[in-house]
N, C-alpha and C positions, 0 to 999 in steps of 0.2 A: 742157487740158481741159475739157468742157462742166460746167456747173451740175448736170444731171440723174447725172452720170457722177461729180462730187464728194459727192454723194447716197448714191447708190447705195456706192461704196468707204467714206464713212462709216458703212450700214447693215451692213458685213463684221465692224464690230469685234467684231458678239453673236458673228457665229459664229468670230471668231477667239479674242477673252478668253476662251469658250468651249470652245473648241474647246483650246485651248494648256493651259487649266488640267487640263483633263478629260484628257488626252493619257496611254495608257497606260506608265507607268515605274517598274511593279511589277515585269518579268518579269525572269527572268534572261536572261542573252547566247545567247538561242535565238529563233530566227524568230518572230515574234507570228501566231499566228493570222487569217487575214482576218476584220475586220470583218463581223457578218451587215448585212443593211437591213432587217429585222423590228422594227419599234420594239417592245420591250418597256416595260410602264408597270406598275406598281404602283398597285392602286385608294388612294384615297385615303379616310379614316375617314367614313363617313359622320356626316352633321351634318343638322340641320333647320334650321339659324340659319345665315345666311351671313356670313361674314367682313365685319367694316368694312371698307369701303373707305380705307385712309388713304394712300393715295400716286395721285389720280386720273389718270387721264392728259389730262384733259381741264383740269386746272390745269398743265399746262406751258405758259410762256409764253415769247415771246422767242426763238422758233425759227424759224431761217430755213425760209422756204420752199425748199429745194431739192433734196426728192425728190419724185418722180412725181405730178401731180397727178391721172393718168388712175384711175379705176376700179377697184378692187380684182378681182382675182380670188378665185374661190371657193378655197379651202383644198386642195382637192383636186387644183385645177388649177395651182397656185401654180407649181410646180418652173421650168415651163417657161418663162415669163416672166423669174424671177430669173435664168436660166440666159444669159436671151439679154442679161437687161441686163449682164451680167457678160462677156459674149466682147465688150463695147462698150469695157472699161475699158483700162485701160493696165497692163499687169503682168495679164492676163489670164489669158494660159498657167501662171502661177505660181499664180495660182487656181484655176484648173480643174486644176491635178496636188492639188493637196490639198484639196478640197471634196470631199464625197459628195453630190451632187444628186439627192436621192431622199430621199422627203420630211422638205425641207431645214427648213422653220419649224417641224414637228411634232419633230426631233429635236432643235432650238436649243432649246425649251421643255424637250423631257423636260431634257437637259444641264445646261439652268441651273436646273433643279427635283431636280436628283439632287447637285449641290454639295456642299449642305450636311449629307447624309446620309454615313453609315461607311461605306459602298461604291456600286459605279455598275457599270450594264453597259454592255459595248463596244459595244454593237447600237445604241445612241440616239446616239454621237459624230457630231456632222456634219464631223468635219475628217477626215482618215488623219493617221497617226502619222508623227513625222518619220524619216528613210531612218536606215539603222543600227542595229544593238543598243545596249540600255542596256548601260553600262560601272562597274564595280566596280574599286579598287585593293585590294588588301590592304598595309597600316603598321602595326606594332607588334601584328600577332595582331587588327587590327578591318579591319574590309569599311568601306569610306569611297565616295560617292559620288564616281565622276570625275570631277574637274570641264570631263574635253573633252565630258561629256554636254550640256551647257548651249548650246555652237556649233549643235547641232542642229536648234536651236528660230526661226536666224535669218531664215529666210525667213516665219517665222511675227511673229518680233519685226517686221521692217520693214513690215509691213502696219498693224499696231500705232501706230505711230510717222507714220504718214502721216499718219493719220486723225485729223478735226477732230473734237471731239465735241460741236460741238452740230449736226453737221452727219449725224454718227449718231444723237443724237433726234427729228432733224428725219425722218428715217427712218423711223425706229421707231414716232412719233406715227401717221403718215402710213399705217404698214402695223399698228397695236395690232390692229384688229378681228381677221386672220389670229393674232396669237399668242395672243388671248383665246379665240380658237375654240379653238385646239390644247388651250391649257390646259386648257379646260371637257372636250373628251375626252380628256385624259390620264387623266381620273380626277377632277377639282375642279370639280362641273357646276355646284356656287355661288361657286368663287374666282376672283379677281381678280389673274391675272399679276403685273400691276405690283408689286403689292405683294411680292409673293413675289422679282420683280428685285431690289428696293432689299436685301427681307433674304439674299437673297444674297451680295447686293455690300458689306452690311458683313460677315457672316461669313467673307469670304474677304480685307475688310479687313484684320479681324481675326486673321488668320497671326501667329503669331511671327515677328519678326526670327531667324533661324538662320546663326553665322559658321560657316564650315567649317573641318576638314570634317565633314560630316552622314556621322555611322556608321548602319550599316544591321548586318541581321542575318537570315539564310535558313533558319530552321526546314523551312521546306519548299520548294515551287519559287519563291513568290515571296519578295522582298524586302521585307521592315519594318522602320520604327523601330530602335532599340538602344535612344532615351529612350521611357519607356512613355507622357510626356506628350505627346509629338509623334503616338505611334503612335493615341493617343485622338484627334487631331484630326479632322473632318471630312474627305472624300476630296477635296474640293475644297483645302483649305487645306495637307492635306499635298500633292497634286500640285505646288499651287501651290509649296510650298518647291523638292520636286525640281526644277524650272523652274533652279535657280539666283538666287543673291542678285541677281544684276542686274538678269537677267530680271523675277524677281518685284518688284524695286522701280517697272519701269518700268511693268508689269501693274497693280501699286496704282496711282500717279500715273494711268493713264489711266480706271482704276476711279474712282478718286475725280471728275474732271472728268467722267464720264459720270455717277454721284449727282447732282454740284451742278445739271447742267442739269435734269436731272430734277426736279427738290427746290427748284428756284429761288435756289441759294446760290450763292456769290462766290466765283470763284477768279481768283488772277492770268493766269495761264493754261488756256485750256482747252484 
């Protein structure tokens, strides 16, 4: 596999990690509605003072130059170059089957921005949801997440496992102006996307570890956690829990590695 291909695979973890955490896991066992392509944004609070840049992208060092060195396209024309690069990758058939290649970077940015909130819109997801319906089981008069659900994420987890975190950061740094522009267009004209990314990673890493069984209740159409402390978690944290303990551990390990490279920390394995 070429170095350029490795760089693009690394970049995909931004999509995969955000997408797998943001998958629609709340619905009862019924066909999920189609994801619309219109980007829904929430205006940011008006502020006359720009927030401080806590994690400047220019400070990221010792990143291998594996990503493309070509000039970046305009954000509004970036979907086609990314899709073309994906087609040259090993396993591109799998990627095309789960990727929503429209407004890709804006959807990634919007998804990442929404993860720490209490709820988020389906319309911003960059990935298609897993096949099959969300399943539960009844045991001792309680609704529990069916562990069979966790295997639905196998294709997404395979992508996460093969991605090198340093290669990811190389791709992210190279393409950062596109992420920054999309973040400002989202409603943060003075915001700095890398600050938000680190904050979101920290929020996800703070997700509590919950042993099975995970109890649910269904007051209306959607399932919610029986434990009010879990239901009070952010949207990203709750969805990460529903991916299953094994998948959660792997996603957290990848997020720690990404954060370490972005912030210059050291990990034994990246």
